[in-house]
C-alpha positions in Angstrom: 0.0 0.0 0.0 1.2 3.5 -0.8 0.6 5.8 2.2 1.1 9.5 2.6 1.8 10.7 6.2 1.0 14.4 6.9 2.2 15.9 10.2 2.2 19.5 11.6 5.3 18.8 13.9 8.1 16.3 13.3 11.6 15.3 14.2 13.9 16.7 15.5 11.2 18.2 17.7 10.4 15.8 20.5 6.9 15.3 21.9 4.2 12.7 22.1 3.0 13.3 18.5 6.4 12.9 17.0 7.0 9.8 19.0 3.7 8.3 17.8 4.5 9.2 14.2 7.9 7.6 14.4 6.3 4.4 15.8 3.8 4.4 12.9 6.6 4.8 10.4 8.6 1.9 11.9 5.4 -0.3 11.7 4.9 0.7 8.0 8.5 -0.1 7.3 8.1 -3.5 8.8 5.0 -4.1 6.7 6.9 -3.0 3.6 4.5 -0.2 2.7 5.6 2.7 0.5 5.5 6.0 2.4 5.7 9.7 1.6 6.0 12.1 4.6 4.8 15.7 4.3 6.1 17.7 7.2 7.3 21.2 8.4 10.3 22.8 6.7 12.7 22.4 9.7 12.1 18.6 9.9 14.7 15.9 9.2 15.1 14.9 5.6 14.5 11.2 6.1 12.9 8.9 8.7 12.9 5.1 8.8 14.2 5.1 5.3 11.4 7.3 4.0 11.8 10.7 2.4 10.3 13.9 3.9 8.8 16.6 1.7 9.2 19.9 3.6 6.4 22.5 3.8 7.1 26.3 3.5 6.0 28.3 6.5 6.9 30.7 9.3 7.1 30.4 13.1 4.2 31.3 15.3 5.1 34.2 17.7 2.8 33.0 20.5 4.2 29.5 20.6 8.0 29.1 19.9 8.8 25.8 18.1 5.5 25.7 16.1 5.1 27.0 12.6 2.3 28.0 10.3 2.9 25.4 7.5 1.8 26.1 3.9 0.8 23.4 1.5 2.8 24.5 -1.5 2.5 23.6 -5.2 5.7 21.6 -4.8 4.1 19.5 -2.1 1.0 19.1 -4.3 3.1 17.9 -7.2 5.0 15.3 -5.0 1.8 14.0 -3.5 0.1 13.7 -6.9 3.1 11.9 -8.4 3.2 9.5 -5.4 -0.4 8.4 -6.1 -1.2 7.3 -2.5 -3.8 4.7 -1.7 -4.4 6.3 1.6 -3.5 9.6 3.4 -3.1 9.6 7.2 -3.0 13.0 8.9 -1.8 13.6 12.4 -3.5 16.5 14.2 -4.3 18.4 10.9 -4.8 22.0 11.7 -2.8 24.3 9.5 -1.1 22.2 6.9 -3.7 19.5 7.3 -6.7 21.7 6.7 -5.2 23.0 3.4 -4.5 19.4 2.4 -8.1 18.3 3.2 -9.4 20.8 0.7 -6.8 19.9 -1.9 -7.6 16.2 -1.6 -11.3 16.8 -1.7 -10.9 18.8 -5.0 -8.1 16.9 -6.8 -7.9 13.5 -5.1 -11.5 12.6 -4.2 -11.0 8.9 -4.5 -8.1 8.8 -2.0 -9.4 8.0 1.5 -8.3 10.1 4.4 -7.5 8.9 8.0 -7.7 11.6 10.7 -5.5 10.8 13.7 -6.5 12.9 16.7 -3.4 13.2 19.0 -3.7 16.6 20.7 -6.5 18.5 22.5 -5.7 21.5 20.4 -8.9 23.3 21.3 -7.9 23.5 25.0 -4.8 25.4 23.9 -6.9 28.3 22.8 -7.9 29.0 26.4 -4.4 28.4 27.8 -2.9 30.9 25.4 -5.6 33.5 25.9 -7.8 33.0 22.9 -10.9 31.2 24.2 -13.0 32.9 21.6 -11.3 30.8 18.9 -12.5 27.5 20.5 -15.8 27.3 18.5 -13.8 27.9 15.3 -11.4 25.1 16.0 -14.2 22.7 16.9 -15.8 23.5 13.6 -12.6 22.8 11.7 -12.1 19.5 13.5 -15.6 18.4 12.7 -15.1 19.2 9.0 -11.9 17.1 9.0 -13.6 14.3 10.8 -16.6 14.3 8.4 -14.2 14.3 5.4 -12.2 11.3 6.7 -13.3 7.7 6.4 -12.0 7.0 9.9 -10.9 9.0 12.9 -8.3 7.4 15.2 -8.3 8.5 18.8 -5.9 7.3 21.5 -8.3 6.8 24.4 -11.9 6.0 25.3 -12.3 9.2 27.2 -11.4 11.2 24.1 -13.7 9.2 22.0 -16.6 9.8 24.4 -15.8 13.5 24.5 -15.9 13.8 20.7 -19.2 11.8 20.4 -20.7 14.1 23.1 -19.6 17.1 21.0 -21.5 15.9 18.0 -18.8 14.0 16.1 -20.5 11.2 14.1 -19.1 8.4 11.9 -16.3 5.9 12.4 -14.2 6.7 15.5 -11.8 4.0 16.4 -9.8 3.9 19.7 -6.1 3.3 19.0 -4.1 3.1 22.2 -0.3 3.6 21.9 2.1 0.7 22.7 4.9 0.9 25.2 8.2 -0.9 25.0 7.9 -2.7 28.4 11.2 -4.4 27.9 13.1 -1.1 27.6 11.0 0.5 30.3 11.5 -1.9 33.2 12.1 -1.6 37.0 15.4 -3.4 36.7 16.9 -0.3 35.0 17.2 1.5 38.4 20.6 3.1 39.0 21.6 4.2 42.5 24.4 6.4 41.1 21.9 8.3 39.0 19.8 9.0 42.2 23.0 10.1 43.9 23.8 12.5 41.1 20.3 14.0 41.2 20.5 14.7 44.9 24.0 16.0 45.0 24.6 19.5 46.3 26.0 22.4 44.4 29.6 21.3 45.2 28.9 17.7 44.2 28.4 16.6 47.9 25.3 14.8 48.9 22.4 17.1 49.7 20.4 16.9 52.8 18.6 13.5 52.7 21.0 12.2 50.1 20.0 8.9 48.4 17.2 8.5 51.0 15.2 11.2 49.4 12.0 10.3 47.6 12.6 11.1 43.9 9.6 12.7 42.1 9.9 12.5 38.3 8.3 14.8 35.7 9.0 13.9 32.0 7.6 16.4 29.5 8.1 19.3 27.1 8.5 22.3 29.4 5.6 24.4 28.3 2.9 26.0 30.4 0.1 23.8 29.0 1.8 20.9 30.6 0.5 21.9 34.0 3.7 23.6 35.2 1.8 25.9 37.6 0.2 22.9 39.4 3.5 21.0 39.4 5.4 24.0 40.9 2.8 24.8 43.6 2.4 21.1 44.6 6.2 20.7 45.0 6.3 23.9 47.1 3.9 22.3 49.5 6.4 19.4 50.1 9.4 19.2 52.4 12.4 19.5 50.1 14.7 17.8 52.6 12.6 14.7 52.0 11.6 15.1 48.4 13.6 15.9 45.3 12.0 16.8 41.9 13.7 15.7 38.7 12.5 17.2 35.4 13.4 15.5 32.1 12.7 17.5 29.1 13.1 21.0 27.7 10.9 23.6 26.0 10.0 27.2 25.6 8.9 27.8 29.2 12.1 26.5 30.9 13.8 29.9 31.1 10.8 31.2 33.0 10.1 28.1 35.0 13.5 27.1 36.3 14.1 30.4 38.3 11.1 29.6 40.5 13.3 27.1 42.4 16.3 27.6 44.6 19.6 26.0 43.4 19.6 22.3 44.1 15.8 22.1 44.8 15.1 20.7 41.3 17.2 18.8 38.8 16.6 20.0 35.3 18.4 17.3 33.2 17.2 18.1 29.6 16.0 15.7 27.1 16.8 12.0 27.5 16.0 9.1 25.2 16.6 5.4 24.8 18.4 3.7 27.8 19.0 7.0 29.5 15.3 7.8 29.6 14.5 4.2 30.8 17.1 4.6 33.6 15.6 7.9 34.6 12.1 6.4 34.9 13.3 3.3 36.9 15.5 5.4 39.2 12.6 7.5 40.4 10.0 6.7 43.1 6.8 8.5 42.0 5.8 9.9 38.6 4.0 13.2 38.3 1.7 14.2 35.4 0.0 17.6 35.8 -1.1 18.3 32.2 -4.7 18.8 31.3 -4.3 18.9 27.5 -3.2 15.3 26.8 -5.2 12.8 24.8 -3.1 9.9 25.9 0.2 10.6 27.6 2.9 8.2 26.3 5.0 9.0 29.4 2.3 7.6 31.7 2.7 4.2 30.1 6.5 4.4 30.2 6.3 5.3 33.9 3.9 2.5 34.6 6.1 0.0 32.8 9.0 1.2 34.9 7.0 0.2 38.0 6.3 3.8 39.2 3.1 4.8 41.1 1.6 7.9 39.3 0.0 11.1 40.5 -1.9 12.8 37.7 -4.6 15.3 37.2 -8.0 13.8 36.5 -8.2 14.9 32.8 -9.1 13.3 29.5 -6.5 10.8 28.5 -4.8 10.5 31.9 -7.9 8.9 33.5 -7.6 6.0 30.9 -4.0 5.2 32.0 -4.1 5.7 35.8 -6.3 3.3 37.8 -7.2 5.5 40.8 -6.2 3.9 44.0 -4.6 0.9 42.2 -1.8 2.3 40.1 -1.8 5.8 41.4 -4.0 8.7 42.2 -6.0 11.1 40.0 -6.3 14.6 41.5 -8.8 17.4 40.6 -7.5 19.4 37.7 -5.4 22.4 38.8 -5.7 21.6 42.5 -2.1 21.7 43.8 -3.0 20.9 47.4 -4.8 17.7 46.4 -1.9 16.9 44.1 0.7 17.2 46.8 -1.6 15.3 49.3 -1.7 12.4 46.8 2.1 12.4 46.6 2.3 12.3 50.5 -0.2 9.5 50.7 2.0 7.3 48.5 5.2 8.5 50.1 4.0 7.8 53.6 2.9 4.3 52.9 5.8 2.1 51.4 3.5 -0.9 51.1 1.0 1.1 49.0 3.8 2.5 46.9 5.1 -0.9 46.2 1.7 -2.4 45.4 0.9 0.5 43.1 4.2 0.1 41.3 3.5 -3.6 40.7 0.0 -2.9 39.6 1.2 -0.2 37.2 3.7 -2.6 35.6 1.0 -5.2 35.1 -1.4 -2.6 33.6 1.3 -1.4 31.2 2.0 -4.9 29.9 -1.4 -4.9 28.2 -0.3 -2.2 25.7 1.8 -4.4 23.4 3.1 -3.4 20.0 1.0 -6.1 18.3 -2.2 -5.1 20.1 -1.8 -1.4 19.1 -0.7 -1.8 15.5 -3.2 -4.6 14.7 -5.8 -1.8 15.3 -4.0 0.4 12.8 -3.8 -2.4 10.2 -7.5 -3.1 10.6 -8.3 0.6 10.3 -6.4 0.7 7.0 -8.4 -2.3 5.8 -11.6 -0.7 6.9 -10.8 2.5 5.0 -9.9 0.6 1.8 -13.1 -1.5 2.1 -15.3 1.5 2.7 -13.8 3.4 -0.2 -14.2 0.4 -2.5 -17.8 -0.1 -1.6 -18.5 3.6 -1.9 -17.2 3.9 -5.4 -18.6 0.5 -6.5 -22.0 1.8 -5.2 -21.6 5.1 -7.2 -20.7 3.2 -10.3 -23.6 0.8 -9.9 -26.1 3.7 -9.5 -24.6 5.4 -12.6 -24.9 2.2 -14.7 -28.5 1.8 -13.5 -29.4 5.4 -14.5 -27.8 4.9 -17.9 -29.7 1.6 -18.4 -33.0 3.4 -17.5 -32.2 6.2 -19.9 -31.8 8.8 -17.2 -28.3 9.7 -18.1 -26.2 9.7 -21.2 
């Protein structure tokens, strides 16, 4: 099958969407599909052996790292020459919306798959433009209606879309986790010692006995940084130490909130380094309200960590309240810190939640996840075939009855 992949963000940028796209590309490579990637202009030139067609565009002032991507004639030419059997779009907003209309006009027989990864509408409120929310919901509904299938990462997101009037084929597609890479056995005491070292490299108060709280995310305000900061301020820093893995546009504003040595900002980590960071912590924190899934939640669970998260769409599908962690009211820093204390003050609970989290994560296998993708592709192909066969049959009938010439 010839598949065109359209993305609004791509490598080298690191976030949940790019991680998902990269996994899909690896799956398509294994299945020996032909793939064309259409992505922002600053993206890598190849991925998983597939070429990337860059879009023209310009950066958005209100969100560093994102661009307004333009579907250019050069991209249209490449896409037309590729002659895809299917086009899969990930979070189509700017580039995707332009492509929707192009495909509707010039490639009407090519089926579209809409992959919903980000709660983009919530961002309008976070960045001070709540009046744009109805416009964005309208755009998303248009793209959903135009697509043969919409893939969503969690049941709570599917229910939310249905309640908002989205009709048609919506398929839950949970992401997989590499639970061999992310494993409790990757714990490293020397890493814990490095995190809790003082400014001169000497052990800080509490040393390795401190409870390590881990936050893995792009450092941007929509990730719940205010809740994270306020909850951590409620805790005794001689007993707890916060480690933040990641980077992002808000780091320069966020980092100065803390005194030197209170928090370890370690930057981006990947592969074994990331797996060791997860396994070497004690409790995982997730304060975001905008996620549709949260890949890091599964990675933390696979690493055997109890989780404290805000009770929001996506997160509530991956944290079993009272069994693998706690869900706190959104934005309630006091409740968030109290949940941390409940786990920290009960070692037996902490251990049982970690074991339960690991068992829960083991359900999300590669085969389980991508069998859903493969069946979605088959469904799309079948629906498209039936649709055009039906159109052809109706046309032949009309001609036979003398109603058309």
